N, C-alpha and C positions, 0 to 999 in steps of 0.2 A: 142224464142232465134232462129236467122238468122241456128245456126248447124242445130235443130231441120227442120224449113223449107226447109235447100236445104233437108233434106235426104228425108223430103216426099216429095217432087216435084222432088226426083229426078235429082237435079241442081247439075253441080258440078262451085266446086268453081272459076274454069279454066272460065269456059263460063259466070259468071256474071263479076267477072272483067277484061273478053273481051267488054261485055257490056256497061258497067259505065266508060272504061277508067284508071283502076286503077289494079297496080299490083297483084297477085295471092296474094302475104303475104297480102298483104292489105286489101282483103277479108277471108283470114286463119285468122288475128288478129282479124276483127269482130267477126269472126262466134267463134274465143276463147274467145271473151271476153276481150283481150286485150285493144284494146281501139273503138271506136266507131267510126260507117257515120259519117260525117258533115250534117248537114240539109239536105242540096240541093242532096249530094247521099243516104240520109235516104231517102228520097221524092223516089228516082228514084228506090232504090232494091224495094221501095213497090209497085209500078209500073211494073217493071220489075215479082217481082214475084207471084203480084194479090195480095197482103196480106196486114190488116192496117199496116199505119205506128207501132201503138201499140203492135202488133202481135209478133216485128223487136227486139224493143228495150224490149222487157219483159225480 
């Protein structure tokens, strides 16, 4: 889950938001499971965090 990955890697949501060009609220909603990133942002998240897509969405 995104929240756990960010915590384990010590990465702040604001950093992810800046890198992907989305708002911090958007990243927060992804981390809380309120919304999910689209396919493009999911792939970019995977690359940024260096984890498989399945680890982010599962």
